[in-house]
Structure formats: C-alpha cells, structure tokens
C-alpha positions in Angstrom: -10.1 -9.7 13.0 -9.4 -11.9 10.0 -8.0 -10.0 7.1 -7.0 -10.6 3.6 -4.3 -8.5 1.8 -3.7 -8.1 -1.8 -0.7 -6.1 -3.2 2.1 -5.9 -1.2 4.0 -2.9 -3.2 5.8 0.2 -0.9 2.3 1.1 0.5 0.9 -2.5 1.1 4.0 -3.7 2.8 3.5 -1.1 5.6 0.0 -1.7 5.7 0.3 -5.2 6.1 3.3 -5.2 8.9 1.1 -2.3 10.6 -2.0 -4.9 10.7 0.7 -7.9 12.0 1.9 -5.5 14.4 -1.8 -5.0 15.7 -2.7 -8.6 16.0 -4.5 -9.2 12.9 -5.3 -12.7 11.4 -3.2 -11.8 8.3 -3.4 -13.8 4.9 -1.5 -12.4 2.0 -1.3 -12.5 -1.7 0.8 -10.8 -4.3 1.0 -10.9 -8.1 5.1 -11.5 -7.7 5.2 -14.1 -4.9 8.4 -13.4 -3.3 7.1 -10.3 -1.6 4.8 -12.8 0.3 7.4 -14.8 2.2 8.6 -12.4 4.8 4.8 -12.2 5.8 4.9 -15.9 5.9 7.7 -15.9 8.7 5.7 -13.4 10.5 3.1 -15.6 10.8 0.9 -14.6 8.1 -0.7 -17.5 5.8 0.3 -17.1 2.2 -2.4 -17.6 -0.1 -1.8 -19.4 -3.6 -4.4 -17.2 -5.2 -6.6 -14.3 -4.6 -9.7 -16.4 -4.1 -8.0 -18.3 -1.3 -8.5 -15.3 0.8 -12.2 -14.9 0.7 -12.9 -16.6 4.1 -11.7 -13.4 6.1 -13.8 -10.8 7.5 -12.6 -8.0 5.1 -10.1 -8.4 2.2 -8.1 -5.4 1.5 -6.6 -4.5 -2.2 -3.7 -2.2 -2.5 -3.0 -2.9 -6.0 -0.8 -0.3 -8.3 -3.6 1.0 -10.7 -6.9 0.4 -12.4 -5.6 -2.4 -14.8 -4.0 -4.4 -11.8 -7.3 -4.1 -9.9 -9.3 -5.1 -13.2 -7.2 -8.2 -13.4 -7.2 -9.5 -9.9 -10.6 -8.4 -8.6 -12.9 -8.0 -11.9 -11.7 -10.2 -14.7 -11.3 -13.0 -12.3 -14.9 -13.3 -11.3 -13.7 -13.1 -7.5 -16.8 -10.6 -6.8 -19.3 -13.4 -7.4 -17.0 -16.1 -5.3 -16.8 -13.5 -2.2 -19.0 -14.5 0.8 -22.0 -12.5 1.6 -20.3 -12.1 5.0 -17.1 -10.5 3.6 -16.2 -7.1 2.8 -14.1 -5.9 0.0 -12.1 -3.0 1.4 -10.4 -1.2 -1.4 -7.6 1.2 -0.2 -5.5 2.0 -3.4 -5.5 5.3 -5.4 -8.2 4.2 -8.7 -9.8 6.6 -11.0 -13.2 7.6 -10.3 -14.6 5.7 -12.8 -13.1 2.4 -11.8 -14.4 3.4 -8.5 -18.1 3.5 -9.9 -17.3 0.1 -11.8 -16.3 -1.7 -8.6 -19.2 -0.4 -6.6 -21.8 -1.5 -9.2 -20.2 -4.9 -9.6 -20.4 -5.2 -6.0 -23.9 -4.1 -5.7 -25.3 -6.1 -8.9 -23.6 -9.1 -6.9 -25.2 -8.3 -3.5 -21.8 -8.1 -2.1 -20.1 -5.6 0.5 -17.7 -3.1 -0.7 -16.0 -0.1 0.7 -13.8 2.5 -1.0 -10.9 3.8 1.4 -8.1 5.5 -0.2 -5.2 6.6 2.1 -2.9 9.6 2.1 0.6 9.0 3.4 4.0 7.4 2.3 5.1 3.9 3.5 7.1 5.1 6.5 3.3 6.6 7.6 1.7 3.4 6.5 4.3 1.3 8.7 3.7 3.5 11.8 -0.3 3.7 11.6 -0.1 7.3 10.6 -2.2 7.1 7.4 -5.2 9.5 6.5 -8.0 7.4 5.3 -11.0 8.6 3.3 -14.0 5.9 3.3 -17.5 6.0 1.8 -20.1 2.8 1.5 -22.8 1.2 3.1 -23.1 2.2 6.8 -22.9 -1.7 7.8 -19.8 -2.3 5.7 -17.9 0.6 6.8 -18.6 -0.3 10.6 -17.0 -3.8 9.9 -13.9 -1.7 8.5 -13.9 0.8 11.4 -11.2 -1.4 13.6 -8.9 -1.5 10.6 -9.0 2.3 9.9 -8.0 2.7 13.7 -4.8 0.4 13.2 -3.8 2.0 10.2 -4.2 6.0 11.0 -5.1 8.2 13.7 -8.5 9.2 12.5 -10.7 8.4 9.1 -13.0 10.6 7.1 -16.8 9.5 6.2 -17.4 10.8 2.5 -21.1 8.8 2.7 -22.6 6.1 1.2 -21.3 6.1 -2.6 -18.3 4.6 -2.5 -16.8 6.2 -5.6 -16.8 9.5 -3.6 -13.9 8.6 -1.6 -12.1 8.2 -5.0 -13.4 11.8 -5.9 -11.9 13.3 -2.5 -8.4 11.5 -3.4 -8.4 12.3 -6.9 -9.1 16.0 -5.8 -6.5 16.2 -3.0 -3.5 14.8 -4.9 -4.5 17.4 -7.6 -4.3 19.8 -4.8 -0.8 18.6 -3.9 0.6 19.0 -7.8 -0.5 22.4 -7.7 1.2 23.0 -4.2 4.6 21.3 -5.9 4.0 23.5 -9.3 3.7 26.7 -7.3 6.9 26.1 -4.9 8.9 25.2 -7.8 7.9 28.4 -9.6 8.4 30.5 -6.3 11.6 29.3 -5.6 13.0 29.7 -9.1 11.7 33.6 -9.4 13.3 34.2 -5.8 16.6 32.5 -6.7 17.0 34.3 -10.4 16.4 37.6 -8.3 19.2 37.0 -5.8 17.2 35.6 -3.0 18.2 32.7 -1.2 15.1 30.0 -1.7 16.2 28.8 1.8 15.2 31.9 3.4 12.2 32.6 1.3 11.3 28.6 2.2 11.7 29.9 6.0 9.5 33.0 5.5 6.7 31.1 3.7 6.2 28.0 6.2 6.8 30.6 9.2 3.9 32.4 8.2 1.0 31.9 6.3 1.9 28.6 4.4 3.0 26.6 7.4 1.0 23.7 6.3 2.5 20.2 5.9 2.6 19.8 2.4 4.8 23.1 1.9 7.0 22.3 4.4 7.3 18.4 3.1 7.6 19.3 -0.3 9.7 22.3 0.1 12.2 20.3 2.2 12.5 17.7 -0.1 13.3 20.4 -3.3 15.8 22.5 -1.2 17.5 19.8 1.2 16.2 16.4 0.8 17.1 15.6 -3.1 18.6 12.2 -2.6 16.3 11.0 -0.1 14.6 7.6 -0.7 12.2 8.2 -3.5 8.6 6.6 -2.3 6.5 8.2 -4.5 7.7 9.2 -8.1 7.3 12.1 -10.6 5.7 9.6 -12.7 3.1 8.6 -10.1 2.2 12.3 -9.7 1.4 12.5 -13.6 -1.0 9.5 -13.2 -2.6 11.3 -10.7 -2.8 14.4 -12.1 -4.3 12.4 -15.3 -6.8 10.7 -12.9 -7.9 14.3 -12.0 -8.1 15.3 -15.7 -10.4 12.1 -16.8 -12.6 13.0 -13.8 -13.0 16.5 -14.7 -14.0 15.5 -18.0 -16.4 12.8 -17.0 -18.0 15.7 -14.7 -17.8 18.6 -17.2 -15.8 20.6 -15.2 -12.7 22.5 -16.3 -9.4 22.3 -14.6 -6.9 24.5 -16.6 -4.5 24.1 -13.9 -4.3 20.5 -14.5 -3.8 20.9 -17.9 -0.8 22.8 -17.1 0.4 20.2 -14.4 0.2 17.4 -17.2 2.4 19.3 -19.2 4.9 20.3 -16.7 5.1 16.4 -15.7 5.6 15.3 -19.1 8.4 17.8 -19.9 10.1 17.1 -16.7 10.0 13.3 -17.4 11.2 14.0 -20.8 14.2 15.5 -19.1 14.8 12.6 -17.0 13.0 13.6 -13.8 10.4 10.7 -13.5 11.9 8.2 -11.5 12.9 10.9 -8.7 10.5 12.1 -5.9 7.3 13.8 -6.9 9.0 16.9 -5.3 11.7 16.7 -8.1 9.1 18.6 -10.3 10.1 21.8 -8.5 13.6 20.9 -9.1 12.9 20.6 -13.0 11.5 24.3 -12.6 14.3 25.7 -11.2 17.0 23.7 -13.2 15.3 24.9 -16.5 15.0 28.6 -15.2 18.9 28.5 -15.1 19.5 28.8 -11.4 22.7 27.3 -10.6 21.9 26.6 -6.9 19.0 24.6 -5.3 18.1 22.5 -8.1 19.3 18.8 -8.5 21.3 18.2 -11.5 
C-alpha cells in the first residue's frame, strides 16, 4: 500500500516506523525537514511539500493540533488537489469542531475522509499496539482497515460521521484526566493520614480498580517520576479544554472538567507543565504538604 505520512512528532515517528516495518511504500513530510531524513535512509520517499504525497492510496496526518492541521491541510487548498482515489486519514487529536470542519470540507470537494484518532504513547505506536477509533464512510474506512491492523491489535468503528471519532477521543481523555486527579487526591489523603500511598496503590489495583489507566498513572506518580516524558501535563490541559469546548457546543455541563482545567493551570504555574501528565497527581500530593511520594 502507498501511504503518505504528514507529521513526524513523537507519535508520528513511531507510527511511520511501524508502517515501514510492515512493508508499506511510505512517503513522508514534516514541517521541520530534519525529522524526515531518517525515513529517507530507511527507504521512504521524502517529500518537499505536502501536496507531493497526494498520489498515495492513503495520506495520514498526525499533526500537533487544530492550528497545524488548518495551516497544512485546509489553508493550503490541498483538499481540492487530492485525487478522488485518495483517502485522507487524520489520526491526530483535534477538537470536535475541527473534526466537523474537516468532514464538511472533504464532502464539499467530493473527497474521501476518515477520522481515526489513536490512544497510546509513542512506544505503543512503534510496537503496533495503539487503540484506534475510526469513523467515516464505509468504503473509505475499508481502504484504511489494513493500516489499522498494522498500527494496533484492534480498532473500533464509531460510524459514518467522522467527528464522532473525535468525540470519543475527547471524552476518553477527559476520563483519563479525572483518573489522574482522583489518584492524586487519594494518595494525598492516604499519606496525610499516615498510610503508605504505595500500600494504598497496591490495594486498589489488586481489587476493584485494576484497570491499566490506574496502574500506569499510579505507577508514574509513585515510582517512575523521572521516566522519559512522552505526554506532558500541558498537553493534558489541551485535552481538558477540548472536552470543555465540545461540551459547550453540545450544551452539556462538565463540572469535573472545569475543576480539572483549574488544577492543570495551577500545576503549570508551579512548574509541572513540562512533566508527564501523571505529575498532576504529584502536584496534588506536594501541595497537600506530604513529604514523601511527590516529586519536588
């Protein structure tokens, strides 16, 4: 399969390498040209501009945010330049409003578009272990399905409206934020009352709260505070704000999201912004005055 890939950040690099490992005929482009050169050495074609990728069967975008996607894919007029045979597969996290805008723009131009945001960190991308939520026309999704199999063990079909996949991603990441907040508060409570937070963590993850999110983020709070950062607290704030934006548009109250936004902003003001998202929990325990279990 001929695949174009736009956006070689931390997640994009892992995904592009995985597609090469799986034998795709890959062409790449990145706003910072230096990031593309390693893929040229691996046999990928390095494009001088995004429009040079449009002869691919599928063009994947994995850009940082709404603004980057707007500049590269919308303002450039690239949608009108697409072949009617090419599918645009956006796998980045964008707002629900941008998801709708992309779908409308492709529909107006008579072009194929699938939204398929992913769950997972860069190491999962490189190993083909991402969770994928896809939505779009059935025929377009069918074209992308082999790529889903390369990038993850399974994928979920959210229907024919592409922005529904963005809704799932935004809502799910909002829930992750609530898990991190509640873990931090619970660790602070346990520690202030003289209970070892590590014991508390063992209890909850060995009983009713054994889900991977509790295990992963609790471990990062208590043990792996110096682990390499692949998703910062600042990016967590972006996801919380996406949830609030979507809720306002839908007329839904999200009081927990408002709390999360305030907590993220306070943690960033205290210098936690470039640390792992789990550091929100460390901020909570640190400000509770406990001497152990929180990074300084």
